N, CA, C, O and the ligand as a Tripos MOL2 file, in Angstrom:
@<TRIPOS>MOLECULE
protein
  277   275    70     0     0
PROTEIN
NO_CHARGES

@<TRIPOS>ATOM
      1 N         -46.4250   21.8610   42.9980 N.3       1 MET1
      2 CA        -45.5450   21.7560   44.1600 C.3       1 MET1
      3 C         -45.7150   20.3640   44.7670 C.2       1 MET1
      4 O         -46.8280   19.9530   45.0970 O.2       1 MET1
      5 N         -44.6310   19.6620   44.9060 N.am      2 ASP2
      6 CA        -44.6780   18.3050   45.4460 C.3       2 ASP2
      7 C         -44.5570   18.2570   46.9590 C.2       2 ASP2
      8 O         -45.0330   17.3200   47.6000 O.2       2 ASP2
      9 N         -43.9150   19.2720   47.5280 N.am      3 SER3
     10 CA        -43.7200   19.2610   48.9760 C.3       3 SER3
     11 C         -43.4670   20.6790   49.4800 C.2       3 SER3
     12 O         -43.2220   21.6030   48.7050 O.2       3 SER3
     13 N         -43.5330   20.8190   50.8010 N.am      4 TYR4
     14 CA        -43.2640   22.0820   51.4770 C.3       4 TYR4
     15 C         -42.0600   21.8890   52.3830 C.2       4 TYR4
     16 O         -41.7910   20.7780   52.8380 O.2       4 TYR4
     17 N         -41.3400   22.9650   52.6440 N.am      5 GLN5
     18 CA        -40.2690   22.9420   53.6370 C.3       5 GLN5
     19 C         -40.7540   23.7260   54.8500 C.2       5 GLN5
     20 O         -41.1200   24.8950   54.7330 O.2       5 GLN5
     21 N         -40.7570   23.0940   55.9880 N.am      6 VAL6
     22 CA        -41.2100   23.7250   57.2180 C.3       6 VAL6
     23 C         -40.0700   23.6790   58.2210 C.2       6 VAL6
     24 O         -39.4950   22.6230   58.4830 O.2       6 VAL6
     25 N         -39.7520   24.8510   58.7810 N.am      7 THR7
     26 CA        -38.7210   24.9180   59.8050 C.3       7 THR7
     27 C         -39.3560   24.7110   61.1670 C.2       7 THR7
     28 O         -40.3210   25.3900   61.5190 O.2       7 THR7
     29 N         -38.8240   23.7880   61.9200 N.am      8 CYS8
     30 CA        -39.3180   23.4950   63.2620 C.3       8 CYS8
     31 C         -38.9950   24.6630   64.1860 C.2       8 CYS8
     32 O         -37.8610   25.1400   64.2310 O.2       8 CYS8
     33 N         -40.0170   25.1220   64.9280 N.am      9 ARG9
     34 CA        -39.7930   26.2300   65.8590 C.3       9 ARG9
     35 C         -39.0380   25.7890   67.1030 C.2       9 ARG9
     36 O         -38.4900   26.6280   67.8180 O.2       9 ARG9
     37 N         -39.0010   24.4990   67.3720 N.am     10 SER10
     38 CA        -38.3190   24.0050   68.5670 C.3      10 SER10
     39 C         -36.8310   23.8060   68.3470 C.2      10 SER10
     40 O         -36.0260   24.2330   69.1740 O.2      10 SER10
     41 N         -36.4460   23.1630   67.2390 N.am     11 CYS11
     42 CA        -35.0270   22.8250   67.0460 C.3      11 CYS11
     43 C         -34.4190   23.4690   65.8060 C.2      11 CYS11
     44 O         -33.2020   23.4170   65.6290 O.2      11 CYS11
     45 N         -35.2410   24.0830   64.9310 N.am     12 GLY12
     46 CA        -34.7130   24.7450   63.7460 C.3      12 GLY12
     47 C         -34.4810   23.8170   62.5700 C.2      12 GLY12
     48 O         -34.0080   24.2630   61.5240 O.2      12 GLY12
     49 N         -34.8000   22.5380   62.7120 N.am     13 ALA13
     50 CA        -34.6020   21.5890   61.6180 C.3      13 ALA13
     51 C         -35.5850   21.8810   60.4900 C.2      13 ALA13
     52 O         -36.7140   22.3120   60.7280 O.2      13 ALA13
     53 N         -35.1400   21.6390   59.2600 N.am     14 SER14
     54 CA        -36.0100   21.7780   58.0970 C.3      14 SER14
     55 C         -36.7050   20.4480   57.8400 C.2      14 SER14
     56 O         -36.0610   19.4020   57.7670 O.2      14 SER14
     57 N         -38.0270   20.5000   57.7030 N.am     15 ASN15
     58 CA        -38.8160   19.2920   57.4980 C.3      15 ASN15
     59 C         -39.5130   19.3700   56.1460 C.2      15 ASN15
     60 O         -40.1190   20.3910   55.8220 O.2      15 ASN15
     61 N         -39.4340   18.3010   55.3500 N.am     16 ARG16
     62 CA        -40.1390   18.2450   54.0790 C.3      16 ARG16
     63 C         -41.5130   17.6350   54.3310 C.2      16 ARG16
     64 O         -41.6290   16.5250   54.8500 O.2      16 ARG16
     65 N         -42.5550   18.3820   53.9540 N.am     17 ILE17
     66 CA        -43.9300   17.9150   54.1270 C.3      17 ILE17
     67 C         -44.5140   17.6510   52.7410 C.2      17 ILE17
     68 O         -44.5910   18.5800   51.9370 O.2      17 ILE17
     69 N         -44.9270   16.4210   52.4310 N.am     18 PRO18
     70 CA        -45.5210   16.1290   51.1300 C.3      18 PRO18
     71 C         -46.7700   16.9800   50.8940 C.2      18 PRO18
     72 O         -47.5320   17.2430   51.8240 O.2      18 PRO18
     73 N         -46.9750   17.4090   49.6430 N.am     19 ALA19
     74 CA        -48.1070   18.2710   49.3110 C.3      19 ALA19
     75 C         -49.4450   17.6130   49.6250 C.2      19 ALA19
     76 O         -50.4200   18.3090   49.9080 O.2      19 ALA19
     77 N         -49.5050   16.2940   49.5810 N.am     20 ASP20
     78 CA        -50.7830   15.6330   49.8650 C.3      20 ASP20
     79 C         -51.1240   15.6300   51.3560 C.2      20 ASP20
     80 O         -52.1900   15.1520   51.7450 O.2      20 ASP20
     81 N         -50.2400   16.1500   52.1800 N.am     21 LYS21
     82 CA        -50.5040   16.2730   53.6220 C.3      21 LYS21
     83 C         -50.9800   17.6680   53.9850 C.2      21 LYS21
     84 O         -50.9540   18.0470   55.1560 O.2      21 LYS21
     85 N         -51.4170   18.4420   52.9870 N.am     22 GLU22
     86 CA        -51.9130   19.7920   53.2460 C.3      22 GLU22
     87 C         -53.0380   19.7540   54.2700 C.2      22 GLU22
     88 O         -53.9640   18.9510   54.1570 O.2      22 GLU22
     89 N         -52.9530   20.6200   55.2610 N.am     23 GLY23
     90 CA        -53.9830   20.7170   56.2850 C.3      23 GLY23
     91 C         -53.8630   19.6870   57.3920 C.2      23 GLY23
     92 O         -54.7370   19.5960   58.2550 O.2      23 GLY23
     93 N         -52.7850   18.9070   57.3760 N.am     24 VAL24
     94 CA        -52.5970   17.8700   58.3880 C.3      24 VAL24
     95 C         -51.4210   18.2690   59.2770 C.2      24 VAL24
     96 O         -50.3420   18.5750   58.7680 O.2      24 VAL24
     97 N         -51.6110   18.2720   60.5800 N.am     25 ALA25
     98 CA        -50.5230   18.5690   61.5030 C.3      25 ALA25
     99 C         -49.5110   17.4300   61.4600 C.2      25 ALA25
    100 O         -49.8790   16.2690   61.2810 O.2      25 ALA25
    101 N         -48.2340   17.7690   61.6270 N.am     26 GLY26
    102 CA        -47.1840   16.7520   61.5720 C.3      26 GLY26
    103 C         -46.2590   16.8250   62.7700 C.2      26 GLY26
    104 O         -46.4910   17.5830   63.7110 O.2      26 GLY26
    105 N         -45.2160   16.0320   62.7190 N.am     27 LYS27
    106 CA        -44.2020   16.0090   63.7620 C.3      27 LYS27
    107 C         -42.8470   16.2890   63.1240 C.2      27 LYS27
    108 O         -42.5720   15.8380   62.0120 O.2      27 LYS27
    109 N         -42.0100   17.0290   63.8240 N.am     28 CYS28
    110 CA        -40.6500   17.2850   63.3680 C.3      28 CYS28
    111 C         -39.8910   15.9550   63.3200 C.2      28 CYS28
    112 O         -39.9410   15.1660   64.2640 O.2      28 CYS28
    113 N         -39.1920   15.7230   62.2160 N.am     29 GLY29
    114 CA        -38.4260   14.4970   62.0740 C.3      29 GLY29
    115 C         -37.2240   14.4410   62.9810 C.2      29 GLY29
    116 O         -36.6880   13.3600   63.2250 O.2      29 GLY29
    117 N         -36.7810   15.5850   63.4920 N.am     30 SER30
    118 CA        -35.5980   15.6310   64.3370 C.3      30 SER30
    119 C         -35.9370   15.5440   65.8210 C.2      30 SER30
    120 O         -35.3840   14.7100   66.5380 O.2      30 SER30
    121 N         -36.8550   16.4130   66.2880 N.am     31 CYS31
    122 CA        -37.1210   16.4710   67.7310 C.3      31 CYS31
    123 C         -38.5380   16.0060   68.0950 C.2      31 CYS31
    124 O         -38.8850   15.9560   69.2750 O.2      31 CYS31
    125 N         -39.3500   15.6700   67.0990 N.am     32 LYS32
    126 CA        -40.7200   15.1720   67.3000 C.3      32 LYS32
    127 C         -41.6880   16.2210   67.8410 C.2      32 LYS32
    128 O         -42.7740   15.8750   68.3060 O.2      32 LYS32
    129 N         -41.3060   17.5090   67.7850 N.am     33 ALA33
    130 CA        -42.2290   18.5750   68.1810 C.3      33 ALA33
    131 C         -43.3580   18.6650   67.1560 C.2      33 ALA33
    132 O         -43.1820   18.2850   65.9990 O.2      33 ALA33
    133 N         -44.5030   19.1630   67.5770 N.am     34 ASP34
    134 CA        -45.6360   19.3280   66.6770 C.3      34 ASP34
    135 C         -45.3370   20.3930   65.6300 C.2      34 ASP34
    136 O         -44.7990   21.4540   65.9440 O.2      34 ASP34
    137 N         -45.6940   20.0980   64.3770 N.am     35 LEU35
    138 CA        -45.6140   21.0710   63.2890 C.3      35 LEU35
    139 C         -47.0360   21.4500   62.9200 C.2      35 LEU35
    140 O         -47.9010   20.5780   62.8400 O.2      35 LEU35
    141 N         -47.2970   22.7280   62.6930 N.am     36 PRO36
    142 CA        -48.6640   23.1390   62.3840 C.3      36 PRO36
    143 C         -49.0810   22.6450   60.9990 C.2      36 PRO36
    144 O         -48.2310   22.4440   60.1330 O.2      36 PRO36
    145 N         -50.3870   22.4490   60.7850 N.am     37 PRO37
    146 CA        -50.8470   22.1140   59.4410 C.3      37 PRO37
    147 C         -50.6110   23.3100   58.5140 C.2      37 PRO37
    148 O         -50.7480   24.4610   58.9260 O.2      37 PRO37
    149 N         -50.2590   23.0270   57.2750 N.am     38 LEU38
    150 CA        -50.0190   24.0890   56.3040 C.3      38 LEU38
    151 C         -51.0640   24.0310   55.2040 C.2      38 LEU38
    152 O         -51.6280   22.9800   54.9020 O.2      38 LEU38
    153 N         -51.3010   25.1850   54.6230 N.am     39 TYR39
    154 CA        -52.2580   25.2880   53.5170 C.3      39 TYR39
    155 C         -51.5870   26.0510   52.3860 C.2      39 TYR39
    156 O         -51.0680   27.1460   52.6060 O.2      39 TYR39
    157 N         -51.5890   25.4950   51.1860 N.am     40 SER40
    158 CA        -51.0020   26.1770   50.0380 C.3      40 SER40
    159 C         -52.0310   27.0410   49.3200 C.2      40 SER40
    160 O         -51.6800   27.8970   48.5090 O.2      40 SER40
    161 N         -53.2830   26.8120   49.6210 N.am     41 GLN41
    162 CA        -54.3530   27.5920   49.0010 C.3      41 GLN41
    163 C         -55.1520   28.2860   50.1020 C.2      41 GLN41
    164 O         -55.2320   27.7780   51.2200 O.2      41 GLN41
    165 N         -55.7470   29.4470   49.7940 N.am     42 PRO42
    166 CA        -56.6010   30.1090   50.7810 C.3      42 PRO42
    167 C         -57.7310   29.1790   51.2300 C.2      42 PRO42
    168 O         -58.2660   28.3910   50.4500 O.2      42 PRO42
    169 N         -58.0660   29.2970   52.4890 N.am     43 GLN43
    170 CA        -59.1530   28.5040   53.0460 C.3      43 GLN43
    171 C         -60.3740   29.3940   53.2100 C.2      43 GLN43
    172 O         -60.3140   30.4220   53.8840 O.2      43 GLN43
    173 N         -61.4580   29.0070   52.6040 N.am     44 ALA44
    174 CA        -62.6910   29.7860   52.7020 C.3      44 ALA44
    175 C         -63.3660   29.4840   54.0350 C.2      44 ALA44
    176 O         -63.6410   28.3280   54.3530 O.2      44 ALA44
    177 N         -63.6230   30.5070   54.7910 N.am     45 VAL45
    178 CA        -64.3520   30.3540   56.0520 C.3      45 VAL45
    179 C         -65.5330   31.3110   56.0080 C.2      45 VAL45
    180 O         -65.5750   32.2260   55.1860 O.2      45 VAL45
    181 N         -66.4780   31.0910   56.8900 N.am     46 ASN46
    182 CA        -67.6440   31.9690   56.9660 C.3      46 ASN46
    183 C         -67.8590   32.3600   58.4200 C.2      46 ASN46
    184 O         -67.0350   32.0530   59.2810 O.2      46 ASN46
    185 N         -68.9540   33.0300   58.6870 N.am     47 ALA47
    186 CA        -69.2170   33.5200   60.0430 C.3      47 ALA47
    187 C         -69.2540   32.3880   61.0560 C.2      47 ALA47
    188 O         -68.9030   32.5870   62.2190 O.2      47 ALA47
    189 N         -69.6710   31.2100   60.6330 N.am     48 GLU48
    190 CA        -69.7780   30.0800   61.5630 C.3      48 GLU48
    191 C         -68.4300   29.3880   61.7880 C.2      48 GLU48
    192 O         -68.1950   28.8580   62.8740 O.2      48 GLU48
    193 N         -67.5450   29.3790   60.7950 N.am     49 THR49
    194 CA        -66.2950   28.6090   60.9030 C.3      49 THR49
    195 C         -65.0640   29.4650   61.1800 C.2      49 THR49
    196 O         -64.0130   28.9280   61.5300 O.2      49 THR49
    197 N         -65.1700   30.7810   61.0310 N.am     50 PHE50
    198 CA        -64.0070   31.6590   61.1800 C.3      50 PHE50
    199 C         -63.3570   31.5370   62.5560 C.2      50 PHE50
    200 O         -62.1590   31.2690   62.6520 O.2      50 PHE50
    201 N         -64.1320   31.7300   63.6160 N.am     51 ASP51
    202 CA        -63.5670   31.7270   64.9720 C.3      51 ASP51
    203 C         -62.8920   30.3980   65.2930 C.2      51 ASP51
    204 O         -61.8080   30.3780   65.8770 O.2      51 ASP51
    205 N         -63.5180   29.2990   64.9200 N.am     52 ARG52
    206 CA        -62.9510   27.9770   65.2250 C.3      52 ARG52
    207 C         -61.6400   27.7580   64.4700 C.2      52 ARG52
    208 O         -60.6730   27.2500   65.0370 O.2      52 ARG52
    209 N         -61.6070   28.1440   63.1810 N.am     53 PHE53
    210 CA        -60.3970   27.9480   62.3850 C.3      53 PHE53
    211 C         -59.2520   28.7870   62.9360 C.2      53 PHE53
    212 O         -58.1590   28.2700   63.1650 O.2      53 PHE53
    213 N         -59.4910   30.0680   63.1500 N.am     54 VAL54
    214 CA        -58.4240   30.9720   63.5960 C.3      54 VAL54
    215 C         -57.9710   30.6290   65.0090 C.2      54 VAL54
    216 O         -56.7720   30.6200   65.2870 O.2      54 VAL54
    217 N         -58.9130   30.3460   65.9030 N.am     55 ALA55
    218 CA        -58.5560   30.0540   67.2950 C.3      55 ALA55
    219 C         -57.7990   28.7360   67.4170 C.2      55 ALA55
    220 O         -56.9680   28.5880   68.3130 O.2      55 ALA55
    221 N         -58.0680   27.7850   66.5420 N.am     56 SER56
    222 CA        -57.4200   26.4790   66.6740 C.3      56 SER56
    223 C         -56.0970   26.3930   65.9240 C.2      56 SER56
    224 O         -55.3440   25.4400   66.1220 O.2      56 SER56
    225 N         -55.7940   27.3820   65.0540 N.am     57 TYR57
    226 CA        -54.5550   27.2970   64.2900 C.3      57 TYR57
    227 C         -53.3790   27.7040   65.1770 C.2      57 TYR57
    228 O         -53.4340   28.7600   65.8070 O.2      57 TYR57
    229 N         -52.3190   26.8990   65.2440 N.am     58 PRO58
    230 CA        -51.2260   27.1730   66.1710 C.3      58 PRO58
    231 C         -50.2370   28.2340   65.7060 C.2      58 PRO58
    232 O         -49.3360   28.5890   66.4660 O.2      58 PRO58
    233 N         -50.3670   28.7420   64.5180 N.am     59 GLY59
    234 CA        -49.4100   29.7320   64.0070 C.3      59 GLY59
    235 C         -50.1070   30.9910   63.5660 C.2      59 GLY59
    236 O         -51.3050   31.1580   63.7920 O.2      59 GLY59
    237 N         -49.3570   31.8880   62.9310 N.am     60 PRO60
    238 CA        -49.9570   33.1210   62.4230 C.3      60 PRO60
    239 C         -50.9660   32.8260   61.3220 C.2      60 PRO60
    240 O         -50.8120   31.8680   60.5640 O.2      60 PRO60
    241 N         -51.9870   33.6470   61.2430 N.am     61 VAL61
    242 CA        -53.0290   33.4940   60.2280 C.3      61 VAL61
    243 C         -53.1510   34.8250   59.4940 C.2      61 VAL61
    244 O         -53.3050   35.8750   60.1170 O.2      61 VAL61
    245 N         -53.0820   34.7740   58.1720 N.am     62 LEU62
    246 CA        -53.2870   35.9500   57.3350 C.3      62 LEU62
    247 C         -54.7300   35.9060   56.8330 C.2      62 LEU62
    248 O         -55.1490   34.9340   56.2040 O.2      62 LEU62
    249 N         -55.4760   36.9580   57.1140 N.am     63 VAL63
    250 CA        -56.8920   36.9770   56.7730 C.3      63 VAL63
    251 C         -57.1490   38.0700   55.7380 C.2      63 VAL63
    252 O         -56.7060   39.2070   55.9000 O.2      63 VAL63
    253 N         -57.8590   37.7180   54.6860 N.am     64 GLU64
    254 CA        -58.3240   38.6950   53.7080 C.3      64 GLU64
    255 C         -59.8460   38.7040   53.7650 C.2      64 GLU64
    256 O         -60.4940   37.6870   53.5140 O.2      64 GLU64
    257 N         -60.4060   39.8530   54.0940 N.am     65 PHE65
    258 CA        -61.8520   39.9950   54.1110 C.3      65 PHE65
    259 C         -62.3140   40.4870   52.7600 C.2      65 PHE65
    260 O         -61.6510   41.3050   52.1220 O.2      65 PHE65
    261 N         -63.4420   39.9910   52.3330 N.am     66 TRP66
    262 CA        -63.9490   40.3120   51.0030 C.3      66 TRP66
    263 C         -65.4620   40.4130   51.0700 C.2      66 TRP66
    264 O         -66.1140   39.6930   51.8260 O.2      66 TRP66
    265 N         -66.0090   41.3110   50.2730 N.am     67 ALA67
    266 CA        -67.4580   41.4430   50.1630 C.3      67 ALA67
    267 C         -67.8010   41.8360   48.7420 C.2      67 ALA67
    268 O         -66.9840   42.4790   48.0830 O.2      67 ALA67
    269 N         -68.9660   41.4820   48.2420 N.am     68 PRO68
    270 CA        -69.3100   41.7560   46.8540 C.3      68 PRO68
    271 C         -69.6350   43.2270   46.5670 C.2      68 PRO68
    272 O         -69.7520   43.5970   45.3990 O.2      68 PRO68
    273 N         -69.7820   44.0680   47.5780 N.am     69 TRP69
    274 CA        -70.1030   45.4770   47.3050 C.3      69 TRP69
    275 C         -68.8820   46.3600   47.2970 C.2      69 TRP69
    276 O         -68.9930   47.5670   47.0830 O.2      69 TRP69
    277 ZN        -37.7110   19.9650   65.7180 Zn       70 ZN70
@<TRIPOS>BOND
     1     1     2 1
     2     2     3 1
     3     3     4 2
     4     3     5 am
     5     5     6 1
     6     6     7 1
     7     7     8 2
     8     7     9 am
     9     9    10 1
    10    10    11 1
    11    11    12 2
    12    11    13 am
    13    13    14 1
    14    14    15 1
    15    15    16 2
    16    15    17 am
    17    17    18 1
    18    18    19 1
    19    19    20 2
    20    19    21 am
    21    21    22 1
    22    22    23 1
    23    23    24 2
    24    23    25 am
    25    25    26 1
    26    26    27 1
    27    27    28 2
    28    27    29 am
    29    29    30 1
    30    30    31 1
    31    31    32 2
    32    31    33 am
    33    33    34 1
    34    34    35 1
    35    35    36 2
    36    35    37 am
    37    37    38 1
    38    38    39 1
    39    39    40 2
    40    39    41 am
    41    41    42 1
    42    42    43 1
    43    43    44 2
    44    43    45 am
    45    45    46 1
    46    46    47 1
    47    47    48 2
    48    47    49 am
    49    49    50 1
    50    50    51 1
    51    51    52 2
    52    51    53 am
    53    53    54 1
    54    54    55 1
    55    55    56 2
    56    55    57 am
    57    57    58 1
    58    58    59 1
    59    59    60 2
    60    59    61 am
    61    61    62 1
    62    62    63 1
    63    63    64 2
    64    63    65 am
    65    65    66 1
    66    66    67 1
    67    67    68 2
    68    67    69 am
    69    69    70 1
    70    70    71 1
    71    71    72 2
    72    71    73 am
    73    73    74 1
    74    74    75 1
    75    75    76 2
    76    75    77 am
    77    77    78 1
    78    78    79 1
    79    79    80 2
    80    79    81 am
    81    81    82 1
    82    82    83 1
    83    83    84 2
    84    83    85 am
    85    85    86 1
    86    86    87 1
    87    87    88 2
    88    87    89 am
    89    89    90 1
    90    90    91 1
    91    91    92 2
    92    91    93 am
    93    93    94 1
    94    94    95 1
    95    95    96 2
    96    95    97 am
    97    97    98 1
    98    98    99 1
    99    99   100 2
   100    99   101 am
   101   101   102 1
   102   102   103 1
   103   103   104 2
   104   103   105 am
   105   105   106 1
   106   106   107 1
   107   107   108 2
   108   107   109 am
   109   109   110 1
   110   110   111 1
   111   111   112 2
   112   111   113 am
   113   113   114 1
   114   114   115 1
   115   115   116 2
   116   115   117 am
   117   117   118 1
   118   118   119 1
   119   119   120 2
   120   119   121 am
   121   121   122 1
   122   122   123 1
   123   123   124 2
   124   123   125 am
   125   125   126 1
   126   126   127 1
   127   127   128 2
   128   127   129 am
   129   129   130 1
   130   130   131 1
   131   131   132 2
   132   131   133 am
   133   133   134 1
   134   134   135 1
   135   135   136 2
   136   135   137 am
   137   137   138 1
   138   138   139 1
   139   139   140 2
   140   139   141 am
   141   141   142 1
   142   142   143 1
   143   143   144 2
   144   143   145 am
   145   145   146 1
   146   146   147 1
   147   147   148 2
   148   147   149 am
   149   149   150 1
   150   150   151 1
   151   151   152 2
   152   151   153 am
   153   153   154 1
   154   154   155 1
   155   155   156 2
   156   155   157 am
   157   157   158 1
   158   158   159 1
   159   159   160 2
   160   159   161 am
   161   161   162 1
   162   162   163 1
   163   163   164 2
   164   163   165 am
   165   165   166 1
   166   166   167 1
   167   167   168 2
   168   167   169 am
   169   169   170 1
   170   170   171 1
   171   171   172 2
   172   171   173 am
   173   173   174 1
   174   174   175 1
   175   175   176 2
   176   175   177 am
   177   177   178 1
   178   178   179 1
   179   179   180 2
   180   179   181 am
   181   181   182 1
   182   182   183 1
   183   183   184 2
   184   183   185 am
   185   185   186 1
   186   186   187 1
   187   187   188 2
   188   187   189 am
   189   189   190 1
   190   190   191 1
   191   191   192 2
   192   191   193 am
   193   193   194 1
   194   194   195 1
   195   195   196 2
   196   195   197 am
   197   197   198 1
   198   198   199 1
   199   199   200 2
   200   199   201 am
   201   201   202 1
   202   202   203 1
   203   203   204 2
   204   203   205 am
   205   205   206 1
   206   206   207 1
   207   207   208 2
   208   207   209 am
   209   209   210 1
   210   210   211 1
   211   211   212 2
   212   211   213 am
   213   213   214 1
   214   214   215 1
   215   215   216 2
   216   215   217 am
   217   217   218 1
   218   218   219 1
   219   219   220 2
   220   219   221 am
   221   221   222 1
   222   222   223 1
   223   223   224 2
   224   223   225 am
   225   225   226 1
   226   226   227 1
   227   227   228 2
   228   227   229 am
   229   229   230 1
   230   230   231 1
   231   231   232 2
   232   231   233 am
   233   233   234 1
   234   234   235 1
   235   235   236 2
   236   235   237 am
   237   237   238 1
   238   238   239 1
   239   239   240 2
   240   239   241 am
   241   241   242 1
   242   242   243 1
   243   243   244 2
   244   243   245 am
   245   245   246 1
   246   246   247 1
   247   247   248 2
   248   247   249 am
   249   249   250 1
   250   250   251 1
   251   251   252 2
   252   251   253 am
   253   253   254 1
   254   254   255 1
   255   255   256 2
   256   255   257 am
   257   257   258 1
   258   258   259 1
   259   259   260 2
   260   259   261 am
   261   261   262 1
   262   262   263 1
   263   263   264 2
   264   263   265 am
   265   265   266 1
   266   266   267 1
   267   267   268 2
   268   267   269 am
   269   269   270 1
   270   270   271 1
   271   271   272 2
   272   271   273 am
   273   273   274 1
   274   274   275 1
   275   275   276 2
@<TRIPOS>SUBSTRUCTURE
     1 MET1         2 RESIDUE 1 A MET
     2 ASP2         6 RESIDUE 1 A ASP
     3 SER3        10 RESIDUE 1 A SER
     4 TYR4        14 RESIDUE 1 A TYR
     5 GLN5        18 RESIDUE 1 A GLN
     6 VAL6        22 RESIDUE 1 A VAL
     7 THR7        26 RESIDUE 1 A THR
     8 CYS8        30 RESIDUE 1 A CYS
     9 ARG9        34 RESIDUE 1 A ARG
    10 SER10       38 RESIDUE 1 A SER
    11 CYS11       42 RESIDUE 1 A CYS
    12 GLY12       46 RESIDUE 1 A GLY
    13 ALA13       50 RESIDUE 1 A ALA
    14 SER14       54 RESIDUE 1 A SER
    15 ASN15       58 RESIDUE 1 A ASN
    16 ARG16       62 RESIDUE 1 A ARG
    17 ILE17       66 RESIDUE 1 A ILE
    18 PRO18       70 RESIDUE 1 A PRO
    19 ALA19       74 RESIDUE 1 A ALA
    20 ASP20       78 RESIDUE 1 A ASP
    21 LYS21       82 RESIDUE 1 A LYS
    22 GLU22       86 RESIDUE 1 A GLU
    23 GLY23       90 RESIDUE 1 A GLY
    24 VAL24       94 RESIDUE 1 A VAL
    25 ALA25       98 RESIDUE 1 A ALA
    26 GLY26      102 RESIDUE 1 A GLY
    27 LYS27      106 RESIDUE 1 A LYS
    28 CYS28      110 RESIDUE 1 A CYS
    29 GLY29      114 RESIDUE 1 A GLY
    30 SER30      118 RESIDUE 1 A SER
    31 CYS31      122 RESIDUE 1 A CYS
    32 LYS32      126 RESIDUE 1 A LYS
    33 ALA33      130 RESIDUE 1 A ALA
    34 ASP34      134 RESIDUE 1 A ASP
    35 LEU35      138 RESIDUE 1 A LEU
    36 PRO36      142 RESIDUE 1 A PRO
    37 PRO37      146 RESIDUE 1 A PRO
    38 LEU38      150 RESIDUE 1 A LEU
    39 TYR39      154 RESIDUE 1 A TYR
    40 SER40      158 RESIDUE 1 A SER
    41 GLN41      162 RESIDUE 1 A GLN
    42 PRO42      166 RESIDUE 1 A PRO
    43 GLN43      170 RESIDUE 1 A GLN
    44 ALA44      174 RESIDUE 1 A ALA
    45 VAL45      178 RESIDUE 1 A VAL
    46 ASN46      182 RESIDUE 1 A ASN
    47 ALA47      186 RESIDUE 1 A ALA
    48 GLU48      190 RESIDUE 1 A GLU
    49 THR49      194 RESIDUE 1 A THR
    50 PHE50      198 RESIDUE 1 A PHE
    51 ASP51      202 RESIDUE 1 A ASP
    52 ARG52      206 RESIDUE 1 A ARG
    53 PHE53      210 RESIDUE 1 A PHE
    54 VAL54      214 RESIDUE 1 A VAL
    55 ALA55      218 RESIDUE 1 A ALA
    56 SER56      222 RESIDUE 1 A SER
    57 TYR57      226 RESIDUE 1 A TYR
    58 PRO58      230 RESIDUE 1 A PRO
    59 GLY59      234 RESIDUE 1 A GLY
    60 PRO60      238 RESIDUE 1 A PRO
    61 VAL61      242 RESIDUE 1 A VAL
    62 LEU62      246 RESIDUE 1 A LEU
    63 VAL63      250 RESIDUE 1 A VAL
    64 GLU64      254 RESIDUE 1 A GLU
    65 PHE65      258 RESIDUE 1 A PHE
    66 TRP66      262 RESIDUE 1 A TRP
    67 ALA67      266 RESIDUE 1 A ALA
    68 PRO68      270 RESIDUE 1 A PRO
    69 TRP69      274 RESIDUE 1 A TRP
    70 ZN70       277 GROUP 0 **** ****
């Protein structure tokens, strides 16, 4: 995947985000509103980093919990 398409929540414009900008917050090209950072791959978090990652992310977060047992 070379890029992502992100719809701006403020103006509805479609923004192309280069794949190498994964995890980097951007600005809408039309209205300059903040666009949330995107991730194409699951992000591994642990007990120490979970709260900070989820609390700081500006959009919905899908969480899969996993354990070896
Ligand atoms: Zn916009």
